[in-house]
Residue frames relative to the residue before (quaternion, step in Angstrom):
aa qw qx qy qz dx dy dz
M 1.0000 0.0000 0.0000 0.0000 0.00 0.00 0.00
Q 0.1409 -0.7861 0.5985 0.0627 3.56 -0.87 0.97
H 0.2231 -0.7924 0.5582 0.1040 3.53 -0.97 0.91
H 0.3142 -0.7852 0.4798 0.2337 3.59 1.30 -0.21
L 0.3144 0.7384 -0.5247 0.2839 3.57 0.93 0.92
D 0.4641 -0.6469 0.5203 0.3089 3.56 -1.08 0.69
Y 0.0192 0.7891 -0.6140 -0.0001 3.55 -1.15 0.57
A 0.0225 -0.7707 0.6367 0.0072 3.51 -1.27 0.46
V 0.3300 -0.7318 0.5645 0.1920 3.54 -1.28 0.38
A 0.3054 -0.7325 0.5821 0.1773 3.55 -0.83 1.04
K 0.3410 -0.7173 0.5640 0.2260 3.56 -1.22 0.48
K 0.1129 -0.7965 0.5935 0.0261 3.53 -1.00 0.92
V 0.0606 -0.7427 0.6652 0.0468 3.51 -1.14 0.81
R 0.2622 -0.7618 0.5753 0.1411 3.55 -0.67 1.13
T 0.1390 -0.8122 0.5647 0.0457 3.57 -0.72 1.11
G 0.7798 -0.0021 -0.0060 0.6260 3.56 1.34 0.02
D 0.7446 -0.3917 0.2768 0.4642 3.57 -1.27 -0.02
R 0.8163 0.1495 -0.0496 0.5558 3.56 0.96 -0.84
E 0.6155 0.5223 -0.3473 0.4772 3.55 1.21 0.41
V 0.0519 0.7949 -0.5991 0.0814 3.52 -0.80 1.09
E 0.2230 -0.7087 0.6476 0.1693 3.51 -1.28 0.52
V 0.0942 -0.8014 0.5906 0.0133 3.55 -0.73 1.09
T 0.1049 -0.7643 0.6342 0.0521 3.54 -1.03 0.86
L 0.3099 -0.7534 0.5537 0.1725 3.54 -0.74 1.08
P 0.5152 -0.6179 0.4836 0.3449 3.59 -1.12 0.57
S 0.5456 -0.6083 0.4549 0.3541 3.58 -1.22 0.35
M 0.3722 0.6780 -0.5250 0.3553 3.53 0.30 1.35
S 0.4166 -0.7206 0.4912 0.2566 3.58 -0.78 0.93
V 0.1051 -0.7789 0.6165 0.0464 3.56 -0.95 0.96
Q 0.3101 0.7962 -0.4734 0.2138 3.56 1.34 0.06
G 0.8666 0.0445 -0.0717 0.4919 3.56 -0.72 1.14
R 0.6074 0.5756 -0.3414 0.4280 3.58 1.27 0.17
P 0.4440 -0.6305 0.5466 0.3265 3.58 -1.16 0.53
V 0.1392 -0.7917 0.5927 0.0515 3.58 -0.99 0.86
I 0.1285 -0.7547 0.6377 0.0856 3.55 -1.10 0.78
L 0.2376 -0.7567 0.5973 0.1193 3.55 -0.76 1.11
L 0.1512 -0.7582 0.6277 0.0909 3.56 -1.01 0.85
D 0.0576 0.7950 -0.6007 0.0621 3.58 -0.88 0.94
D 0.4835 -0.6796 0.4666 0.2944 3.55 -1.08 0.65
I 0.8091 0.0264 0.0214 0.5867 3.61 0.84 -0.95
A 0.0866 -0.7648 0.6364 0.0508 3.56 -0.89 0.95
S 0.0290 -0.8215 0.5685 -0.0337 3.55 -0.39 1.23
S 0.8090 0.1887 -0.0936 0.5488 3.59 0.38 -1.20
G 0.4206 -0.7282 0.4425 0.3116 3.59 1.21 -0.49
H 0.4807 0.7117 -0.4208 0.2920 3.59 1.22 -0.21
T 0.6400 0.5137 -0.3377 0.4609 3.61 0.97 -0.74
L 0.6716 0.4842 -0.2978 0.4751 3.59 0.89 -0.90
A 0.6501 0.5208 -0.3196 0.4517 3.58 0.95 -0.85
R 0.6877 0.4753 -0.2907 0.4655 3.60 0.81 -0.97
T 0.6524 0.5065 -0.3210 0.4634 3.59 0.93 -0.82
T 0.6326 0.5297 -0.3218 0.4644 3.58 1.01 -0.80
E 0.6412 0.5228 -0.3266 0.4571 3.58 0.89 -0.88
L 0.6757 0.4930 -0.2929 0.4632 3.57 0.90 -0.91
L 0.6511 0.5159 -0.3149 0.4590 3.59 0.97 -0.82
L 0.6657 0.4859 -0.3030 0.4785 3.58 0.94 -0.83
Q 0.6229 0.5202 -0.3338 0.4796 3.60 1.06 -0.71
A 0.6823 0.4761 -0.2737 0.4826 3.58 1.11 -0.70
G 0.6457 -0.5808 0.2980 0.3962 3.59 1.28 0.12
A 0.3282 0.7430 -0.5254 0.2534 3.61 1.18 0.24
Q 0.5031 -0.6571 0.4781 0.2942 3.55 -1.02 0.84
T 0.7668 -0.0988 0.1050 0.6255 3.56 0.93 -1.00
V 0.1682 -0.7462 0.6292 0.1379 3.55 -1.30 0.33
D 0.0306 -0.7630 0.6454 -0.0186 3.55 -0.83 1.09
V 0.2796 -0.7734 0.5551 0.1248 3.56 -1.24 0.47
I 0.0703 -0.7255 0.6816 0.0637 3.52 -1.20 0.77
V 0.0021 0.8074 -0.5882 0.0460 3.56 -0.76 1.04
T 0.4735 -0.6830 0.4823 0.2771 3.55 -1.02 0.85
H 0.8071 0.1232 -0.0300 0.5767 3.57 0.75 -1.07
A 0.1345 -0.8263 0.5463 0.0261 3.57 -0.19 1.33
L 0.0583 -0.8033 0.5927 -0.0041 3.56 0.00 1.30
F 0.0862 0.8516 -0.5167 0.0188 3.58 0.92 -1.00
M 0.0243 -0.8413 0.5385 -0.0411 3.55 0.56 1.25
G 0.8461 0.1059 -0.0896 0.5147 3.57 -1.07 0.77
S 0.7960 -0.2633 0.2287 0.4948 3.56 -0.81 -1.07
A 0.2373 0.8202 -0.4956 0.1594 3.61 1.20 0.45
L 0.6552 0.5038 -0.3283 0.4573 3.60 0.91 -0.82
E 0.6291 0.5219 -0.3293 0.4726 3.60 1.02 -0.75
L 0.6208 0.5469 -0.3308 0.4539 3.59 1.01 -0.82
V 0.6647 0.5033 -0.2890 0.4705 3.56 0.93 -0.94
K 0.6639 0.4956 -0.3013 0.4720 3.58 0.93 -0.87
R 0.6481 0.5153 -0.3165 0.4628 3.61 0.97 -0.82
A 0.6265 0.5433 -0.3316 0.4498 3.59 1.12 -0.63
G 0.6459 -0.5547 0.3068 0.4254 3.59 1.24 -0.32
V 0.4097 0.6969 -0.4916 0.3236 3.60 1.22 0.18
S 0.3694 -0.7410 0.5216 0.2058 3.57 -0.88 0.96
E 0.8166 0.0151 0.0501 0.5749 3.58 0.68 -1.12
V 0.1275 -0.7550 0.6375 0.0855 3.54 -1.19 0.65
W 0.0185 -0.7741 0.6324 -0.0195 3.54 -0.82 1.08
S 0.0311 -0.8011 0.5977 0.0087 3.57 -0.97 0.83
T 0.5350 -0.5786 0.4916 0.3705 3.51 -1.33 0.26
D 0.5308 -0.6356 0.4617 0.3180 3.55 -1.27 0.30
C 0.2740 0.7657 -0.5285 0.2437 3.60 1.16 0.57
I 0.7510 0.1152 -0.0653 0.6469 3.56 1.18 -0.69
D 0.4731 -0.6908 0.4703 0.2789 3.57 -0.78 1.02
H 0.2223 0.7475 -0.5908 0.2069 3.57 -0.71 1.13
P 0.6072 -0.5824 0.3904 0.3738 3.62 -1.07 0.62
S 0.6501 0.5256 -0.3232 0.4435 3.63 1.15 -0.43
N 0.3967 0.7341 -0.4753 0.2791 3.62 1.25 -0.08
A 0.1098 0.7939 -0.5870 0.1145 3.55 -0.73 1.15
I 0.7271 0.3794 -0.2056 0.5339 3.56 1.28 -0.28
S 0.2669 -0.7750 0.5555 0.1399 3.57 -0.57 1.17
M 0.2963 -0.7600 0.5563 0.1584 3.55 -0.90 0.94
L 0.4264 0.7405 -0.4440 0.2695 3.60 1.23 -0.19
P 0.6760 0.4816 -0.3353 0.4458 3.68 0.75 -0.83
A 0.6718 0.4841 -0.3055 0.4701 3.61 0.89 -0.86
M 0.6520 0.5067 -0.3154 0.4676 3.58 0.99 -0.80
A 0.6441 0.5185 -0.3237 0.4598 3.59 1.00 -0.80
R 0.6461 0.5029 -0.3259 0.4726 3.61 0.97 -0.81
A 0.6605 0.4980 -0.3142 0.4658 3.59 0.94 -0.84
W 0.6394 0.5212 -0.3237 0.4633 3.57 0.99 -0.83
N 0.6318 0.5241 -0.3255 0.4693 3.60 0.98 -0.83
R 0.6362 0.5288 -0.3320 0.4532 3.57 0.96 -0.82
V 0.6640 0.4940 -0.3072 0.4698 3.58 0.92 -0.88
I 0.7088 0.4707 -0.2661 0.4531 3.57 0.81 -1.03
W 0.8061 0.2838 -0.1217 0.5049 3.57 0.78 -1.02
N 0.3833 -0.7531 0.4595 0.2734 3.59 1.30 0.08
M 0.1587 0.8075 -0.5437 0.1648 3.54 0.93 0.97
A 0.5118 -0.6639 0.4559 0.2992 3.59 -1.05 0.73
D 0.8030 0.1759 -0.0750 0.5645 3.61 0.97 -0.81
P 0.3172 -0.7924 0.4891 0.1794 3.63 -0.37 1.20
L 0.6575 0.5244 -0.3221 0.4347 3.63 1.18 -0.26
N 0.6441 0.4950 -0.3338 0.4782 3.61 1.24 0.01
């Protein structure tokens, strides 16, 4: 299934445990809703900084989808203060933001391994 959504990848340079430099790609977000995808959210600093930059660039809203929602300490509050509207995470790690079940994808992958299926999405 194709949705024909625009996408881009921001660049991040970690300069310390909680310090990051984020560079947005040259793509207009003016007046557009943006969804950030991240694999692991621990301190929240990368998501917070990226959100600030997106909002400065004119994004209408910024929401977040994260695979592993660690959100240590006050990380979720930091992300929300930066301007994130919604946070959705997978249930790989138990967290109040869990909204995406990984069970169907894991079951398809397991079937592929067990039955040597050619396409894990069928």
